[in-house]
N, CA, C and O of each residue as an XYZ file, in Angstrom:
844
protein
N     111.723    117.108    116.951
C     110.789    117.009    118.075
C     111.417    117.513    119.367
O     110.732    118.121    120.190
N     112.745    117.264    119.561
C     113.391    117.703    120.781
C     113.346    119.215    120.906
O     113.012    119.753    121.962
N     113.694    119.914    119.792
C     113.671    121.373    119.833
C     112.272    121.887    120.113
O     112.093    122.817    120.899
N     111.268    121.279    119.466
C     109.899    121.722    119.684
C     109.503    121.528    121.142
O     108.819    122.373    121.720
N     109.937    120.406    121.743
C     109.625    120.147    123.146
C     110.258    121.193    124.051
O     109.625    121.670    124.994
N     111.533    121.558    123.759
C     112.220    122.552    124.572
C     111.547    123.920    124.443
O     111.379    124.636    125.430
N     111.165    124.273    123.209
C     110.476    125.547    122.998
C     109.174    125.576    123.766
O     108.843    126.583    124.392
N     108.429    124.482    123.726
C     107.143    124.425    124.411
C     107.325    124.529    125.925
O     106.542    125.196    126.602
N     108.355    123.872    126.456
C     108.606    123.951    127.899
C     108.955    125.377    128.298
O     108.502    125.873    129.329
N     109.771    126.034    127.463
C     110.112    127.438    127.741
C     108.856    128.300    127.730
O     108.677    129.169    128.583
N     107.991    128.048    126.754
C     106.759    128.813    126.655
C     105.885    128.618    127.878
O     105.302    129.574    128.390
N     105.793    127.390    128.345
C     104.970    127.117    129.519
C     105.528    127.810    130.754
O     104.774    128.296    131.597
N     106.866    127.853    130.856
C     107.470    128.543    131.994
C     107.139    130.026    131.956
O     106.983    130.666    132.996
N     107.032    130.569    130.743
C     106.737    131.986    130.597
C     105.244    132.285    130.690
O     104.830    133.440    130.597
N     104.430    131.231    130.874
C     103.003    131.428    131.017
C     102.287    131.691    129.718
O     101.178    132.225    129.732
N     102.889    131.330    128.576
C     102.266    131.532    127.269
C     102.180    130.197    126.556
O     102.633    129.169    127.060
N     101.583    130.235    125.362
C     101.406    129.005    124.593
C     102.081    129.147    123.240
O     101.420    129.134    122.201
N     103.397    129.283    123.259
C     104.164    129.522    122.041
C     104.522    128.201    121.369
O     105.698    127.845    121.292
N     103.533    127.482    120.890
C     103.784    126.195    120.288
C     104.058    126.360    118.797
O     103.261    126.953    118.070
N     105.184    125.834    118.358
C     105.477    125.822    116.936
C     104.794    124.614    116.333
O     104.979    123.487    116.793
N     104.006    124.853    115.303
C     103.256    123.774    114.683
C     103.416    123.826    113.172
O     103.766    124.856    112.597
N     103.150    122.688    112.549
C     103.133    122.601    111.098
C     101.726    122.910    110.620
O     100.765    122.289    111.074
N     101.596    123.865    109.707
C     100.263    124.304    109.307
C      99.572    123.322    108.367
O      98.347    123.211    108.385
N     100.350    122.600    107.538
C      99.709    121.799    106.507
C      98.880    122.696    105.602
O      99.149    123.894    105.513
N      97.901    122.154    104.943
C      97.065    122.971    104.063
C      95.924    123.651    104.820
O      95.341    124.615    104.324
N      95.605    123.157    106.011
C      94.464    123.712    106.740
C      94.733    125.104    107.284
O      93.796    125.869    107.514
N      96.003    125.445    107.493
C      96.330    126.759    108.038
C      96.792    127.751    106.989
O      97.365    128.788    107.322
N      96.548    127.443    105.730
C      97.035    128.298    104.645
C      96.541    129.745    104.778
O      97.332    130.684    104.691
N      95.235    129.919    104.989
C      94.684    131.270    105.024
C      95.268    132.081    106.168
O      95.628    133.243    105.981
N      95.367    131.481    107.359
C      95.878    132.213    108.518
C      97.336    132.625    108.317
O      97.733    133.726    108.698
N      98.128    131.738    107.719
C      99.538    132.070    107.501
C      99.673    133.163    106.459
O     100.470    134.084    106.636
N      98.910    133.082    105.372
C      98.943    134.137    104.367
C      98.544    135.467    104.997
O      99.137    136.502    104.689
N      97.554    135.448    105.870
C      97.099    136.677    106.526
C      98.196    137.299    107.383
O      98.444    138.502    107.299
N      98.853    136.486    108.206
C      99.855    137.058    109.109
C     101.072    137.524    108.327
O     101.683    138.527    108.698
N     101.445    136.831    107.259
C     102.578    137.283    106.453
C     102.234    138.569    105.705
O     103.102    139.420    105.511
N     100.995    138.718    105.288
C     100.575    139.967    104.648
C     100.694    141.131    105.622
O     101.142    142.212    105.241
N     100.299    140.924    106.872
C     100.471    141.956    107.890
C     101.949    142.247    108.138
O     102.357    143.403    108.246
N     102.740    141.188    108.227
C     104.156    141.332    108.570
C     104.932    142.108    107.514
O     105.873    142.829    107.847
N     104.554    141.974    106.252
C     105.299    142.612    105.164
C     104.693    143.947    104.726
O     105.090    144.497    103.698
N     103.755    144.460    105.481
C     103.054    145.680    105.079
C     103.970    146.894    104.965
O     103.656    147.836    104.237
N     105.104    146.886    105.676
C     106.057    147.995    105.571
C     107.402    147.535    105.007
O     108.391    148.264    105.086
N     107.439    146.340    104.445
C     108.684    145.815    103.886
C     109.067    146.614    102.637
O     108.218    146.841    101.775
N     110.334    147.046    102.522
C     110.719    147.888    101.386
C     110.466    147.244    100.023
O     109.972    147.908     99.112
N     110.795    145.970     99.872
C     110.629    145.315     98.576
C     109.156    145.068     98.260
O     108.716    145.267     97.128
N     108.404    144.637     99.261
C     106.983    144.371     99.041
C     106.237    145.639     98.633
O     105.384    145.604     97.746
N     106.560    146.753     99.278
C     105.848    147.991     98.972
C     106.409    148.690     97.740
O     105.756    149.573     97.183
N     107.602    148.312     97.309
C     108.084    148.764     95.997
C     107.262    148.090     94.902
O     106.901    148.716     93.906
N     106.971    146.800     95.102
C     106.144    146.076     94.140
C     104.724    146.611     94.118
O     104.147    146.822     93.051
N     104.160    146.832     95.306
C     102.766    147.267     95.429
C     102.694    148.473     96.363
O     102.327    148.323     97.529
N     103.038    149.672     95.869
C     103.058    150.848     96.740
C     101.679    151.312     97.180
O     101.536    151.920     98.241
N     100.662    151.029     96.371
C      99.303    151.412     96.727
C      98.734    150.393     97.703
O      98.830    149.188     97.468
N      98.142    150.865     98.797
C      97.658    149.955     99.840
C      96.602    148.993     99.324
O      96.587    147.823     99.706
N      95.730    149.471     98.470
C      94.690    148.591     97.933
C      95.302    147.507     97.056
O      94.906    146.344     97.133
N      96.263    147.887     96.226
C      96.965    146.907     95.409
C      97.656    145.882     96.298
O      97.578    144.677     96.060
N      98.329    146.382     97.321
C      99.069    145.485     98.207
C      98.149    144.454     98.840
O      98.443    143.260     98.799
N      97.059    144.888     99.416
C      96.148    143.972    100.093
C      95.479    143.006     99.126
O      95.116    141.894     99.509
N      95.317    143.420     97.887
C      94.667    142.551     96.909
C      95.619    141.531     96.310
O      95.243    140.378     96.097
N      96.859    141.950     96.036
C      97.751    141.096     95.249
C      98.866    140.421     96.042
O      99.335    139.352     95.651
N      99.301    141.029     97.154
C     100.421    140.420     97.872
C     100.095    139.039     98.429
O     100.972    138.176     98.437
N      98.864    138.791     98.897
C      98.548    137.414     99.319
C      98.748    136.394     98.190
O      99.177    135.269     98.448
N      98.442    136.774     96.946
C      98.683    135.868     95.827
C     100.175    135.628     95.636
O     100.603    134.514     95.330
N     100.959    136.683     95.819
C     102.413    136.540     95.739
C     102.908    135.543     96.785
O     103.742    134.691     96.480
N     102.406    135.642     98.005
C     102.818    134.717     99.065
C     102.531    133.277     98.660
O     103.384    132.403     98.813
N     101.335    133.032     98.146
C     100.946    131.667     97.772
C     101.827    131.104     96.663
O     102.148    129.916     96.664
N     102.217    131.950     95.723
C     103.020    131.478     94.601
C     104.506    131.396     94.944
O     105.219    130.527     94.441
N     104.962    132.294     95.793
C     106.385    132.352     96.132
C     106.761    131.270     97.144
O     107.799    130.623     97.004
N     105.928    131.074     98.153
C     106.266    130.094     99.184
C     105.206    129.053     99.448
O     105.347    128.238    100.360
N     104.135    129.068     98.656
C     102.978    128.222     98.956
C     103.208    126.733     98.868
O     102.448    125.961     99.452
N     104.249    126.301     98.146
C     104.505    124.868     98.075
C     104.895    124.287     99.442
O     104.892    123.071     99.634
N     105.228    125.169    100.377
C     105.546    124.707    101.733
C     104.346    124.051    102.398
O     104.514    123.189    103.261
N     103.144    124.442    102.013
C     101.954    123.847    102.635
C     101.841    122.363    102.281
O     101.599    121.529    103.153
N     102.015    122.041    101.010
C     101.940    120.635    100.608
C     103.127    119.838    101.118
O     102.998    118.651    101.414
N     104.282    120.481    101.222
C     105.485    119.800    101.703
C     105.515    119.684    103.225
O     106.411    119.057    103.789
N     104.523    120.296    103.891
C     104.449    120.305    105.352
C     105.673    120.970    105.968
O     106.210    120.513    106.977
N     106.105    122.068    105.333
C     107.215    122.860    105.866
C     106.777    124.312    106.074
O     107.581    125.239    105.976
N     105.483    124.487    106.364
C     104.936    125.783    106.750
C     104.713    125.755    108.255
O     103.937    124.941    108.755
N     105.391    126.642    108.976
C     105.357    126.616    110.434
C     104.725    127.901    110.983
O     104.843    128.976    110.395
N     104.055    127.751    112.123
C     103.493    128.931    112.768
C     103.621    128.776    114.279
O     103.895    127.694    114.799
N     103.411    129.901    114.963
C     103.607    129.922    116.407
C     102.526    130.773    117.057
O     102.094    131.786    116.506
N     102.099    130.344    118.234
C     101.212    131.142    119.090
C      99.977    131.657    118.347
O      99.792    132.862    118.176
N      99.138    130.711    117.911
C      97.880    131.057    117.255
C      98.085    131.958    116.035
O      97.353    132.925    115.827
N      99.085    131.621    115.245
C      99.388    132.327    114.002
C      99.858    133.759    114.243
O      99.576    134.648    113.440
N     100.570    133.985    115.343
C     101.168    135.292    115.569
C     102.403    135.492    114.694
O     102.809    136.624    114.431
N     102.995    134.391    114.249
C     104.174    134.445    113.394
C     104.185    133.181    112.547
O     103.631    132.151    112.934
N     104.821    133.275    111.389
C     104.828    132.121    110.487
C     106.044    132.168    109.581
O     106.621    133.229    109.345
N     106.424    131.005    109.079
C     107.506    130.914    108.102
C     107.162    129.847    107.077
O     106.570    128.818    107.400
N     107.541    130.112    105.848
C     107.356    129.152    104.761
C     108.738    128.743    104.266
O     109.479    129.558    103.715
N     109.075    127.478    104.466
C     110.358    126.944    104.009
C     110.125    126.005    102.832
O     109.169    125.230    102.818
N     111.013    126.088    101.848
C     110.973    125.168    100.720
C     112.126    124.186    100.854
O     113.292    124.575    100.924
N     111.777    122.912    100.890
C     112.772    121.860    101.044
C     113.633    121.753     99.789
O     113.264    122.287     98.743
N     114.771    121.075     99.876
C     115.592    120.871     98.680
C     114.761    120.302     97.532
O     113.907    119.438     97.729
N     115.027    120.801     96.349
C     114.343    120.374     95.113
C     112.904    120.877     95.027
O     112.162    120.444     94.146
N     112.489    121.780     95.920
C     111.179    122.418     95.827
C     111.412    123.897     95.520
O     112.200    124.552     96.201
N     110.737    124.423     94.507
C     110.961    125.799     94.069
C     109.652    126.573     93.999
O     108.583    125.970     93.905
N     109.720    127.896     94.045
C     108.512    128.701     93.834
C     107.904    128.425     92.466
O     108.572    127.917     91.566
N     106.640    128.764     92.325
C     105.942    128.576     91.055
C     106.312    129.740     90.129
O     105.606    130.747     90.078
N     107.417    129.594     89.404
C     107.983    130.703     88.650
C     107.074    131.176     87.521
O     106.908    132.381     87.331
N     106.489    130.260     86.777
C     105.628    130.671     85.662
C     104.427    131.465     86.167
O     104.041    132.468     85.567
N     103.847    131.018     87.257
C     102.696    131.733     87.809
C     103.113    133.085     88.378
O     102.347    134.046     88.312
N     104.319    133.167     88.936
C     104.812    134.449     89.440
C     104.983    135.450     88.299
O     104.616    136.617     88.432
N     105.537    134.993     87.186
C     105.705    135.874     86.031
C     104.353    136.422     85.589
O     104.214    137.617     85.327
N     103.372    135.553     85.509
C     102.035    135.989     85.098
C     101.449    136.985     86.097
O     100.825    137.972     85.706
N     101.654    136.719     87.389
C     101.152    137.636     88.423
C     101.783    139.011     88.261
O     101.079    140.021     88.286
N     103.099    139.062     88.095
C     103.778    140.344     87.965
C     103.306    141.092     86.717
O     103.089    142.303     86.759
N     103.152    140.376     85.622
C     102.727    141.026     84.385
C     101.328    141.628     84.509
O     101.019    142.639     83.878
N     100.492    141.000     85.326
C      99.103    141.440     85.443
C      98.847    142.418     86.584
O      97.823    143.102     86.590
N      99.764    142.495     87.552
C      99.452    143.276     88.754
C     100.486    144.341     89.106
O     100.166    145.286     89.826
N     101.705    144.213     88.622
C     102.766    145.160     88.983
C     102.864    146.248     87.910
O     102.717    145.972     86.720
N     103.111    147.470     88.342
C     103.238    148.586     87.416
C     104.259    148.276     86.320
O     105.344    147.769     86.601
N     103.910    148.579     85.093
C     104.809    148.316     83.967
C     106.094    149.121     84.091
O     107.108    148.759     83.495
N     106.067    150.205     84.855
C     107.257    151.036     85.033
C     108.381    150.297     85.750
O     109.553    150.631     85.574
N     108.031    149.286     86.564
C     109.071    148.582     87.324
C     109.182    147.110     86.960
O     109.986    146.391     87.554
N     108.400    146.651     86.006
C     108.419    145.221     85.704
C     109.796    144.734     85.266
O     110.246    143.678     85.710
N     110.471    145.493     84.398
C     111.800    145.061     83.949
C     112.761    144.956     85.125
O     113.539    144.007     85.212
N     112.708    145.925     86.026
C     113.572    145.878     87.205
C     113.224    144.695     88.091
O     114.112    144.038     88.634
N     111.934    144.421     88.239
C     111.503    143.316     89.087
C     111.983    141.979     88.528
O     112.469    141.132     89.277
N     111.852    141.788     87.232
C     112.323    140.539     86.634
C     113.847    140.419     86.751
O     114.367    139.316     86.921
N     114.553    141.529     86.664
C     116.004    141.504     86.834
C     116.381    141.118     88.261
O     117.354    140.397     88.480
N     115.606    141.601     89.226
C     115.846    141.229     90.630
C     115.700    139.722     90.813
O     116.535    139.087     91.458
N     114.652    139.158     90.253
C     114.438    137.721     90.419
C     115.498    136.899     89.688
O     115.838    135.802     90.130
N     116.020    137.409     88.584
C     117.124    136.719     87.919
C     118.362    136.703     88.813
O     119.057    135.691     88.898
N     118.632    137.813     89.471
C     119.768    137.873     90.394
C     119.548    136.950     91.590
O     120.479    136.288     92.048
N     118.327    136.909     92.087
C     118.021    136.010     93.203
C     118.329    134.563     92.831
O     118.928    133.823     93.612
N     117.916    134.177     91.642
C     118.160    132.804     91.180
C     119.654    132.503     91.094
O     120.088    131.395     91.406
N     120.438    133.498     90.667
C     121.879    133.291     90.509
C     122.588    133.083     91.842
O     123.625    132.422     91.897
N     122.037    133.641     92.910
C     122.681    133.519     94.221
C     122.312    132.226     94.952
O     122.982    131.859     95.917
N     121.268    131.534     94.514
C     120.896    130.295     95.193
C     122.049    129.296     95.156
O     122.723    129.180     94.133
N     122.289    128.573     96.246
C     123.318    127.534     96.224
C     123.035    126.503     95.132
O     121.879    126.179     94.857
N     124.090    125.999     94.520
C     123.915    125.000     93.469
C     123.570    123.633     94.053
O     122.882    122.843     93.407
N     124.035    123.350     95.253
C     123.762    122.058     95.873
C     122.385    122.079     96.544
O     121.833    123.154     96.776
N     121.827    120.908     96.857
C     120.534    120.869     97.547
C     120.562    121.711     98.823
O     121.504    121.619     99.609
N     119.541    122.521     99.023
C     119.518    123.416    100.172
C     118.082    123.717    100.555
O     117.155    123.510     99.773
N     117.916    124.213    101.785
C     116.627    124.690    102.260
C     116.530    126.185    101.978
O     117.477    126.938    102.208
N     115.371    126.599    101.478
C     115.163    128.000    101.096
C     114.032    128.598    101.916
O     112.963    128.004    102.057
N     114.286    129.776    102.448
C     113.281    130.500    103.236
C     112.751    131.678    102.431
O     113.347    132.755    102.480
N     111.660    131.520    101.694
C     111.101    132.647    100.941
C     110.482    133.713    101.834
O     110.588    134.907    101.553
N     109.824    133.267    102.931
C     109.042    134.223    103.723
C     109.030    133.823    105.197
O     108.817    132.662    105.545
N     109.261    134.801    106.033
C     109.089    134.638    107.484
C     108.617    135.983    108.016
O     109.123    137.025    107.598
N     107.650    135.975    108.937
C     107.143    137.237    109.441
C     106.373    137.087    110.732
O     105.901    136.007    111.084
N     106.262    138.203    111.424
C     105.574    138.257    112.709
C     104.508    139.352    112.638
O     104.757    140.433    112.103
N     103.343    139.071    113.169
C     102.295    140.088    113.286
C     102.901    141.313    113.983
O     103.513    141.166    115.041
N     102.747    142.512    113.419
C     103.353    143.700    114.032
C     102.987    143.902    115.491
O     103.775    144.475    116.243
N     101.815    143.450    115.912
C     101.423    143.598    117.315
C     102.084    142.569    118.221
O     101.958    142.656    119.443
N     102.792    141.586    117.641
C     103.401    140.513    118.421
C     104.920    140.504    118.291
O     105.564    139.521    118.656
N     105.498    141.580    117.778
C     106.944    141.605    117.582
C     107.685    141.801    118.894
O     107.097    142.186    119.905
N     108.991    141.530    118.862
C     109.886    141.676    120.011
C     109.564    140.698    121.129
O     109.813    140.978    122.302
N     109.003    139.535    120.756
C     108.736    138.482    121.735
C     109.558    137.222    121.451
O     109.382    136.199    122.113
N     110.441    137.299    120.479
C     111.293    136.161    120.165
C     110.680    135.138    119.234
O     111.250    134.066    119.029
N     109.516    135.455    118.661
C     108.844    134.469    117.816
C     109.639    134.162    116.542
O     109.713    133.012    116.106
N     110.229    135.205    115.953
C     111.019    134.983    114.755
C     112.189    134.056    115.007
O     112.474    133.172    114.199
N     112.865    134.256    116.126
C     114.004    133.402    116.471
C     113.573    131.960    116.723
O     114.267    131.022    116.331
N     112.434    131.788    117.374
C     111.938    130.440    117.624
C     111.648    129.712    116.315
O     111.981    128.537    116.159
N     111.025    130.420    115.382
C     110.734    129.805    114.090
C     112.023    129.456    113.349
O     112.106    128.399    112.723
N     113.021    130.322    113.412
C     114.296    130.055    112.760
C     114.966    128.831    113.361
O     115.429    127.950    112.636
N     115.016    128.777    114.668
C     115.656    127.644    115.338
C     114.979    126.331    114.980
O     115.636    125.308    114.783
N     113.668    126.376    114.902
C     112.909    125.163    114.606
C     113.291    124.595    113.246
O     113.544    123.396    113.122
N     113.333    125.447    112.225
C     113.640    124.970    110.882
C     115.128    124.672    110.709
O     115.490    123.710    110.031
N     115.986    125.481    111.309
C     117.423    125.270    111.135
C     117.896    123.984    111.792
O     118.915    123.416    111.399
N     117.154    123.526    112.792
C     117.483    122.221    113.376
C     117.323    121.109    112.336
O     118.064    120.126    112.346
N     116.346    121.277    111.441
C     116.157    120.309    110.358
C     117.328    120.385    109.391
O     117.859    119.356    108.971
N     117.734    121.603    109.035
C     118.881    121.778    108.135
C     120.126    121.116    108.708
O     120.858    120.436    107.990
N     120.364    121.315    109.997
C     121.536    120.725    110.632
C     121.448    119.207    110.673
O     122.436    118.508    110.446
N     120.267    118.715    110.960
C     120.089    117.258    111.022
C     120.347    116.617    109.657
O     120.902    115.521    109.573
N     119.943    117.303    108.598
C     120.152    116.777    107.246
C     121.510    117.143    106.666
O     121.905    116.619    105.625
N     122.227    118.042    107.336
C     123.529    118.454    106.838
C     123.459    119.283    105.571
O     124.323    119.160    104.703
N     122.430    120.136    105.450
C     122.240    120.930    104.240
C     122.272    122.424    104.574
O     121.844    122.837    105.652
N     122.791    123.235    103.627
C     122.803    124.679    103.855
C     121.407    125.270    103.783
O     120.482    124.654    103.253
N     121.268    126.473    104.325
C     120.024    127.230    104.251
C     120.316    128.542    103.533
O     121.416    129.085    103.628
N     119.313    129.041    102.815
C     119.495    130.252    102.024
C     118.243    131.118    102.112
O     117.124    130.611    102.178
N     118.452    132.432    102.111
C     117.337    133.384    102.106
C     117.799    134.684    101.488
O     118.995    134.905    101.304
N     116.838    135.550    101.167
C     117.126    136.927    100.792
C     116.448    137.835    101.811
O     115.234    137.762    102.002
N     117.229    138.685    102.463
C     116.654    139.641    103.400
C     116.214    140.868    102.625
O     117.036    141.573    102.040
N     114.903    141.118    102.625
C     114.368    142.275    101.913
C     114.301    143.512    102.808
O     113.932    144.594    102.351
N     114.657    143.351    104.074
C     114.652    144.478    105.008
C     115.980    144.488    105.756
O     116.255    143.551    106.505
N     116.810    145.507    105.582
C     118.118    145.539    106.250
C     118.041    145.361    107.761
O     118.993    144.875    108.371
N     116.931    145.745    108.371
C     116.800    145.629    109.827
C     116.813    144.183    110.297
O     117.106    143.909    111.461
N     116.497    143.255    109.395
C     116.431    141.854    109.801
C     117.755    141.115    109.653
O     117.869    139.963    110.072
N     118.752    141.758    109.066
C     120.018    141.061    108.810
C     120.660    140.569    110.099
O     121.170    139.450    110.150
N     120.639    141.391    111.138
C     121.290    140.974    112.385
C     120.605    139.745    112.988
O     121.272    138.900    113.586
N     119.285    139.640    112.838
C     118.572    138.453    113.322
C     119.091    137.212    112.618
O     119.390    136.204    113.258
N     119.198    137.289    111.300
C     119.667    136.128    110.552
C     121.123    135.810    110.878
O     121.507    134.642    110.941
N     121.923    136.837    111.082
C     123.326    136.605    111.424
C     123.460    135.888    112.764
O     124.352    135.057    112.939
N     122.590    136.200    113.696
C     122.636    135.516    114.994
C     122.379    134.021    114.854
O     122.782    133.225    115.703
N     121.702    133.653    113.773
C     121.403    132.240    113.553
C     122.356    131.598    112.551
O     122.096    130.503    112.054
N     123.453    132.277    112.259
C     124.510    131.664    111.455
C     124.528    132.038    109.991
O     125.376    131.537    109.253
N     123.623    132.903    109.534
C     123.620    133.313    108.136
C     124.686    134.383    107.894
O     125.004    135.178    108.779
N     125.228    134.383    106.675
C     126.188    135.395    106.271
C     125.739    136.040    104.971
O     125.252    135.355    104.072
N     125.900    137.358    104.866
C     125.577    138.066    103.633
C     126.590    137.676    102.568
O     127.796    137.722    102.806
N     126.098    137.292    101.387
C     127.001    136.851    100.321
C     126.923    137.770     99.096
O     127.495    137.447     98.055
N     126.235    138.892     99.198
C     126.157    139.810     98.077
C     125.028    140.805     98.257
O     124.446    140.920     99.335
N     124.728    141.521     97.189
C     123.628    142.481     97.160
C     122.874    142.312     95.849
O     123.477    142.168     94.786
N     121.558    142.331     95.937
C     120.695    142.229     94.767
C     119.972    143.552     94.593
O     119.306    144.028     95.512
N     120.104    144.148     93.408
C     119.454    145.431     93.175
C     119.411    145.688     91.679
O     120.372    145.394     90.969
N     118.301    146.236     91.196
C     118.165    146.558     89.778
C     117.299    147.802     89.622
O     116.196    147.869     90.166
N     117.794    148.776     88.886
C     117.017    149.972     88.614
C     116.523    150.667     89.872
O     117.315    151.098     90.709
N     115.207    150.770     89.995
C     114.602    151.490     91.118
C     114.349    150.612     92.333
O     113.807    151.087     93.331
N     114.731    149.340     92.270
C     114.404    148.420     93.371
C     115.221    148.727     94.614
O     116.362    149.177     94.508
N     114.652    148.490     95.800
C     115.456    148.542     97.019
C     116.404    147.351     97.031
O     116.136    146.357     96.355
N     117.497    147.417     97.774
C     118.434    146.291     97.792
C     117.895    145.106     98.592
O     117.217    145.274     99.605
N     118.209    143.921     98.117
C     117.968    142.684     98.853
C     119.330    142.072     99.160
O     120.292    142.281     98.422
N     119.405    141.324    100.241
C     120.688    140.787    100.678
C     120.613    139.262    100.755
O     120.031    138.712    101.690
N     121.214    138.572     99.754
C     121.225    137.111     99.812
C     122.113    136.649    100.962
O     123.206    137.176    101.172
N     121.626    135.658    101.703
C     122.348    135.175    102.888
C     122.347    133.640    102.891
O     121.360    132.993    102.540
N     123.474    133.097    103.295
C     123.634    131.641    103.311
C     124.116    131.202    104.689
O     124.880    131.897    105.359
N     123.651    130.047    105.080
C     124.068    129.452    106.366
C     124.506    128.012    106.121
O     123.774    127.214    105.535
N     125.710    127.698    106.581
C     126.205    126.331    106.481
C     125.617    125.490    107.617
O     125.362    126.007    108.705
N     125.403    124.210    107.368
C     124.875    123.362    108.456
C     125.876    123.237    109.584
O     127.087    123.215    109.366
N     125.358    123.159    110.767
C     126.210    122.995    111.954
C     126.222    121.527    112.348
O     125.201    120.952    112.727
N     127.383    120.950    112.249
C     127.528    119.531    112.562
C     127.996    119.400    114.004
O     129.038    119.933    114.386
N     127.224    118.696    114.781
C     127.575    118.521    116.190
C     128.607    117.412    116.338
O     128.464    116.322    115.783
N     129.650    117.719    117.101
C     130.704    116.735    117.294
C     130.414    115.781    118.430
O     131.219    114.893    118.710
């Protein structure tokens, strides 16, 4: 609550309404929409669905299955009227793997399915073995970028990680975002790549314990 209060005060000073809120289940559609916009040029997302019609039809389903459990866990956050959003999975909460497999088999080109499944196997291998917070998806509406919304969302969730003393983990699917994550304490711990897939970069952040 303290971090949220500070963010809100900063927003008010700037004359905007950058309130970080928990979406719950009522904001599911808006968050899926903004994340679909945010990932429209993402290398991994467009490798999966290179055709624009395919992307718009199937990527929202991917979002719901990959990070959708955040809605029920109340760890789906958004800012400034859904200009940006993040889906965090708490410790012991995982993506719906069986449903993801079915989605890929039914919607992704058979030419890359083997590579895609290999990528997800590598992703699983890089996850920390101990309880941790996982960030499947974070994104900003392209028309609202460069306003600090991504950093605000990161700070909001990482304060929870620090309070609980648990690490955070993510895979950066766009090399341009690595420096953002590094500024918030994440470190690259490897590279994920299979066949024709673009590289993904698993990143881990240790909790910051205040003395």
